[in-house]
N, C-alpha and C positions, 0 to 999 in steps of 0.2 A: 093184194098180191104184188110181190116184187118183180120188176122187169128192168134189167140193166139198160140204161139209155145209150151205152157205148156198143155192146155186143148183142143185146137182146136176150141174154140168158135169164132164166127165172130162178137160178140157184144162187143163194147168198148165205153169208154167215155174219154174225155180229162179232166185231173185233175192235181192238184199240189200234189206232194208226197214228203216225206222225205226218204232219202236213206243213208245207212251206208256203207262206203268204208273202206277197210283195206289198209292203206298206211304205209309201213315199220313196219308192226306189230301193228299199232295203229288204233283204230276205229275212223273214221272221219265222222260226219253226215253233210249232205247237205240238207237244208230245201227248200221248195217251188220250187221243180224241176218240170218243165212241163213234163207231160208224157201221153201216151195213156195207159189206164188201162182196162184190161179185166173185164167185168161186171160179169163173172162167177167165176173166180178164184182169181182175184185181182192182177195178174201179171202186173207189170209196164214195159213199153217199152219206151226208150228215143230215140229221133232223133239223127242223127249223129252230128248235130250242137250243141245240148244240151250236148251230150257226150264230144265233144271237149271243150266246155266251162267249163265243170266240170273238165276235165283234166288240163286245163290251170289254173283254180282256185286253185286246190289242189297242183299242182307242180310249181306254179308261185309265184308271189309276193302278192297275195290276203291275207288278214288278216282275221281270224275268227271273227264273230260277238260276240261270247261269248264262254267260255269253261265251261265244267261241269265234275264233278266226276261221275264215273260209276261203279256200282257193277258188278262183273263177277261171274257167277256160272258155274260149270261143271256138265253136266247131267250124265256123266259116273260114 
């Protein structure tokens, strides 16, 4: 049974999400990641298989589908 580790809700849905990972100080976005998403707070959880696939993609021989420039702001 699903239970969100952020808000405790037991309601979820399977969806595809985009996630940004910091690799060697660089933001890397991975799109279309299958995830279980909490319907209350929106927290996404990835399976072990998905997590391992992302790790191999980011640290292996995969090539990005595109590159984009990104503006960065400091809130402080």
